[in-house]
C-alpha positions in Angstrom: -2.7 -12.8 -13.3 -3.3 -16.5 -13.5 -0.5 -16.7 -16.1 2.0 -15.4 -13.5 1.0 -16.8 -10.1 -0.5 -20.2 -10.6 2.5 -21.4 -12.8 4.8 -20.2 -10.0 2.8 -22.1 -7.4 3.0 -25.2 -9.6 6.8 -24.8 -9.8 7.0 -24.9 -6.0 4.6 -27.8 -5.8 7.0 -29.8 -8.1 10.1 -28.5 -6.4 9.1 -27.6 -2.8 12.5 -26.9 -1.4 14.0 -25.0 -4.4 12.9 -21.7 -2.8 15.8 -19.7 -4.0 17.0 -21.5 -7.1 14.0 -21.6 -9.4 12.6 -20.4 -12.7 10.4 -17.3 -12.3 7.0 -16.8 -13.8 6.2 -13.8 -11.5 8.1 -10.6 -11.0 7.4 -10.6 -7.2 9.2 -12.3 -4.4 7.8 -15.9 -4.0 6.7 -16.0 -0.4 3.0 -16.2 -1.4 3.7 -18.9 -4.0 5.8 -21.0 -1.6 3.2 -20.9 1.2 0.3 -21.9 -1.1 2.4 -24.6 -2.8 3.4 -26.2 0.5 -0.3 -26.1 1.6 -1.6 -27.6 -1.6 1.1 -30.2 -1.6 0.2 -31.3 1.9 -3.4 -31.7 0.6 -2.2 -34.1 -2.0 -2.3 -32.0 -5.2 0.5 -32.4 -7.7 -0.6 -29.5 -9.9 -3.3 -26.8 -9.6 -5.2 -24.3 -11.8 -7.7 -21.5 -10.9 -10.5 -24.0 -10.3 -8.9 -25.9 -7.4 -11.0 -24.9 -4.4 -8.5 -25.3 -1.6 -6.2 -22.9 -3.5 -9.0 -20.3 -3.9 -10.2 -20.7 -0.3 -6.6 -20.2 1.0 -6.3 -17.1 -1.2 -9.7 -15.8 0.1 -8.6 -16.3 3.7 -5.4 -14.4 3.1 -7.4 -11.7 1.3 -9.4 -11.0 4.4 -6.3 -10.0 6.4 -5.9 -6.4 5.3 -9.5 -5.6 5.9 -9.6 -7.4 9.3 -6.4 -5.8 10.5 -7.4 -2.3 9.3 -10.8 -2.7 11.0 -9.2 -3.8 14.2 -6.9 -0.7 14.2 -9.7 1.7 13.2 -11.9 0.2 16.0 -9.2 0.6 18.6 -8.4 4.2 17.6 -12.0 5.3 17.3 -13.5 3.2 20.1 -16.6 2.5 17.9 -17.0 -0.7 15.9 -19.7 0.8 13.6 -17.7 3.8 12.7 -14.6 1.8 12.2 -16.6 -0.4 9.8 -17.8 2.7 7.9 -14.2 3.8 7.5 -13.0 0.4 6.3 -15.9 -0.1 3.9 -14.1 1.6 1.0 -11.2 -0.8 1.4 -13.4 -3.8 1.7 -15.3 -2.7 -1.4 -12.3 -1.8 -3.5 -12.4 -3.7 -6.8 -8.7 -4.4 -6.4 -9.2 -6.1 -3.0 -12.2 -8.0 -4.2 -10.5 -8.9 -7.5 -7.4 -10.2 -5.7 -9.6 -12.3 -3.4 -11.4 -13.8 -6.4 -8.2 -14.5 -8.4 -4.9 -15.9 -7.1 -2.6 -12.9 -6.7 0.0 -11.6 -4.3 -1.7 -8.2 -3.7 -3.9 -8.9 -0.6 -1.3 -10.9 1.4 1.2 -8.0 1.0 -1.6 -5.6 2.0 -2.2 -7.7 5.1 1.4 -7.4 6.2 1.4 -3.7 5.3 -1.7 -3.1 7.5 -0.2 -5.3 10.3 3.0 -3.2 10.4 0.9 0.0 10.8 -1.2 -1.7 13.5 2.0 -2.9 15.4 3.7 0.5 15.1 0.5 2.1 16.6 -0.2 -0.3 19.4 2.8 -2.6 19.9 5.8 -0.6 18.8 8.1 -2.6 21.1 7.1 -6.0 19.8 10.3 -6.6 17.9 9.6 -10.2 17.0 6.2 -9.4 15.6 7.5 -6.4 13.6 10.4 -8.5 12.3 8.0 -11.3 11.2 5.6 -8.8 9.6 8.4 -7.0 7.7 9.9 -10.3 6.5 6.5 -11.5 5.3 5.9 -8.2 3.6 9.1 -8.3 1.5 8.7 -12.0 0.9 5.3 -11.3 -0.6 6.3 -8.2 -2.7 9.7 -6.6 -2.7 8.3 -3.3 -3.7 7.5 -2.7 0.0 11.2 -2.7 1.0 11.3 1.0 1.8 8.7 0.6 4.5 11.7 -0.4 6.6 12.3 3.4 6.8 9.1 3.9 8.8 10.1 1.1 11.2 13.5 2.7 11.6 12.0 6.1 12.3 9.7 4.6 14.9 12.7 3.4 16.9 14.3 6.8 17.1 11.1 8.8 17.7 11.3 11.5 20.4 15.1 11.1 20.7 17.7 13.7 20.5 20.1 13.9 17.5 23.0 12.7 19.6 21.2 9.5 20.7 19.8 8.5 17.3 22.7 6.3 16.4 23.4 4.8 19.8 24.1 1.1 19.9 20.6 0.2 21.3 18.8 1.9 18.5 21.0 0.3 15.9 20.6 -3.1 17.5 16.8 -2.8 17.7 16.6 -1.7 14.0 18.8 -4.5 13.0 16.8 -7.2 14.9 13.6 -6.0 13.2 14.7 -5.3 9.7 17.6 -7.8 9.2 15.5 -11.0 8.7 13.5 -9.4 5.8 16.6 -7.9 4.3 18.5 -11.2 4.5 15.7 -13.0 2.9 15.3 -10.5 0.1 19.1 -10.3 -0.3 19.4 -14.0 -1.0 16.7 -13.8 -3.8 18.4 -10.6 -5.1 21.8 -12.4 -5.3 20.2 -15.3 -7.1 18.3 -13.0 -9.6 21.2 -10.5 -10.0 18.9 -7.7 -9.0 15.7 -6.9 -7.2 13.5 -8.6 -9.8 13.9 -11.9 -11.6 15.9 -11.7 -14.8 12.8 -12.7 -16.8 11.1 -9.5 -15.8 14.0 -7.1 -15.7 13.2 -5.3 -19.0 9.6 -4.6 -18.0 10.4 -3.8 -14.3 13.7 -2.1 -14.7 14.4 -0.2 -11.5 14.7 3.6 -11.6 12.9 6.5 -10.1 9.9 7.7 -12.2 8.3 11.0 -11.0 5.1 10.4 -12.9 4.5 7.2 -10.9 4.9 9.1 -7.7 2.6 11.9 -8.9 -0.1 9.4 -9.8 0.1 8.0 -6.2 -0.1 11.4 -4.6 -2.9 12.5 -7.0 -4.9 9.3 -6.1 -4.4 10.2 -2.4 -5.9 13.6 -3.1 -8.8 12.1 -5.1 -9.7 9.4 -2.5 -9.3 12.0 0.3 -12.6 13.5 -0.8 -14.3 10.5 0.6 -13.0 11.4 4.1 -13.2 15.2 3.7 -16.2 15.6 6.1 -14.2 14.0 8.9 -11.0 15.9 8.1 -12.8 19.2 7.9 -12.7 19.8 11.6 -9.0 19.0 11.7 -8.2 21.4 8.9 -10.4 24.1 10.5 -8.5 23.6 13.9 -5.1 24.1 12.4 -3.3 27.4 13.0 -3.8 29.6 9.9 0.0 30.1 9.4 0.6 26.3 9.7 -2.1 25.5 7.2 -0.8 28.1 4.8 2.7 26.7 5.2 1.4 23.2 4.5 -0.4 24.4 1.4 2.6 26.4 0.2 5.2 23.7 0.7 2.9 21.1 -0.8 2.3 23.2 -3.9 6.0 23.9 -4.4 6.9 20.2 -4.2 4.0 19.1 -6.3 4.7 21.7 -9.0 8.4 20.8 -9.0 7.6 17.1 -9.7 4.9 18.0 -12.2 7.2 20.2 -14.2 9.8 17.4 -14.4 7.7 14.8 -16.1 4.7 14.6 -18.5 1.4 13.7 -16.9 -0.7 13.0 -19.9 -2.3 9.7 -20.7 0.3 7.5 -22.4 0.1 3.7 -22.4 3.6 3.3 -23.8 5.0 5.2 -20.9 3.0 3.3 -18.3 0.6 6.2 -17.7 -2.7 4.3 -17.9 -4.7 1.9 -15.7 -5.8 4.6 -13.3 -8.6 7.0 -12.9 -6.0 9.7 -12.6 -4.8 9.1 -16.2 -8.4 9.0 -17.3 -9.0 12.4 -15.7 -5.8 13.6 -17.3 -7.0 12.5 -20.8 -10.1 14.7 -20.4 -8.5 17.7 -18.7 -6.5 20.7 -20.0 -2.9 20.0 -20.8 0.2 22.3 -21.0 2.8 20.6 -23.1 1.7 17.1 -22.0 1.3 18.3 -18.4 -2.2 17.9 -16.9 -3.6 20.7 -14.8 -5.9 18.3 -13.0 -3.1 16.0 -12.0 -1.2 19.0 -10.6 -4.2 20.0 -8.5 -4.9 16.5 -7.2 -1.2 15.9 -6.4 -1.2 19.1 -4.4 -4.3 18.0 -2.4 -2.7 14.5 -1.9 0.6 15.9 -0.6 -1.2 18.4 1.6 -3.3 15.6 3.1 -0.2 13.7 4.0 1.5 16.8 5.5 -1.7 17.5 7.5 -1.5 13.9 8.9 2.1 14.5 9.9 1.3 17.8 11.5 -1.6 16.3 13.4 0.7 13.6 14.7 3.2 16.2 15.9 0.5 18.2 17.6 -1.0 15.2 19.4 2.4 13.6 20.1 1.9 10.2 18.4 4.0 8.4 15.8 2.4 8.8 12.3 2.7 5.2 11.4 0.1 5.2 8.6 1.3 8.3 6.9 5.0 7.3 7.0 4.4 3.7 5.9 2.4 5.1 2.9 5.1 7.6 2.0 7.8 5.0 2.2 5.7 2.6 0.1 5.2 5.3 -2.5 9.0 5.5 -2.7 9.3 1.8 -3.6 6.3 2.0 -5.9 8.0 4.9 -7.8 11.0 2.8 -8.7 9.1 1.0 -11.5 7.2 2.1 -14.6 3.6 1.0 -14.1 1.7 4.0 -12.7 -1.4 2.0 -12.1 -4.3 2.5 -9.6 -4.3 -1.1 -8.4 -0.9 -0.6 -6.8 -1.8 2.4 -4.6 -5.6 2.5 -4.1 -5.8 -0.1 -1.3 -2.7 1.3 0.5 -4.2 4.8 0.5 -7.5 3.6 1.8 -5.7 1.8 4.7 -4.0 5.1 5.5 -7.2 7.0 5.5 -9.0 4.4 7.6 -6.4 4.5 10.3 -5.9 8.3 10.2 -9.5 9.3 10.2 -10.2 7.0 13.1 -8.2 9.4 15.2 -10.7 12.2 14.3 -14.0 11.0 15.9 -17.1 12.9 15.2 -20.3 12.9 17.3 -22.2 13.3 14.0 -22.7 10.1 12.1 -23.3 11.9 8.8 -19.5 12.2 7.9 -19.3 8.4 7.9 -22.0 8.0 5.3 -19.7 8.9 2.4 -16.9 6.3 2.9 -19.5 3.7 3.9 -21.8 4.4 1.0 -18.8 4.4 -1.4 -17.7 1.0 -0.1 -21.1 -0.6 -0.5 -21.5 0.9 -4.0 -18.1 -0.4 -5.1 -18.9 -3.8 -3.7 -22.2 -4.0 -5.6 -20.6 -2.7 -8.8 -17.6 -5.1 -8.6 -19.8 -8.1 -8.0 -22.1 -7.0 -10.8 -19.2 -6.6 -13.3 -17.9 -10.0 -12.2 -21.3 -11.6 -12.8 -21.6 -9.9 -16.2 -18.1 -11.1 -17.2 -18.7 -14.7 -16.1 
């Protein structure tokens, strides 16, 4: 990671105003690198490496944002700070969140904007300026989040009849929120000749890859077990026909995607770097198709459909579920089906969603809280061993 991001920061320290016409050492949009380069330049540095403390502290502060924003949202939804902390513990303890805080990467800043958009759509859906700033920051950090604009657009037309969806007010509101981010990304895309810098176009060639989407949905199913005790009452309360419909539709969609693409462990095809592919490597296969991946994908898709059904029943906008689904769309347009690119986003989704399902019993909160503490200890121990 240091070979990508720190050289890019140094480029902007040397040329602070060449924010569009620059040589790329990172495949991501350069908002993160520009911000840190300007900050470091103000502090008098001409060049940095991973040992420059102001750089690492700035990255650490940025890395606190996704956890802080998700905790604030979970607290507000649940009305209990301790239970919100339990739900956010898995996110805070994620090795990917901690790793991105320890090393200079773009991941946590983008996660912060992602969580902020979910927070704003839940509690301040009419704050156009804040939403516009958050979306612009999101795509300036990482262009893979571009489809999240779809969730923002749907929030504008919620509870409106089909004839009013495309009225001038809705179009204007959507334009005011989304246009700054699209314009910013558009200028970079024009300079690059695509959505990634030309130096990375071979590795990150755009194109829908079903296996990448299946990995994301399977990881949703796997991580969902941490929150199952809280979700049990929701599932039990569903009308039986609705639940059977969700399970049936989820299975048909999951099986259709599963049939279309191999789901075995294959490093050359990008199917590695995830617990899902490790499970696949040790589970029964049918012509390179993993039964375990199918089952986990089915559970993950059903979990998201349950979240959408709950939102419909309780008449609220399912910001966390839609933002995650639209993010999965962007994530599926590249080849690297890695856990690091979906685990934190999924944990943000579950923290927000399960906060809506308060339980008088504290026992269901032990599992996500305990997992978060365990992961924090293991991550710190592994870092210490590797030092």
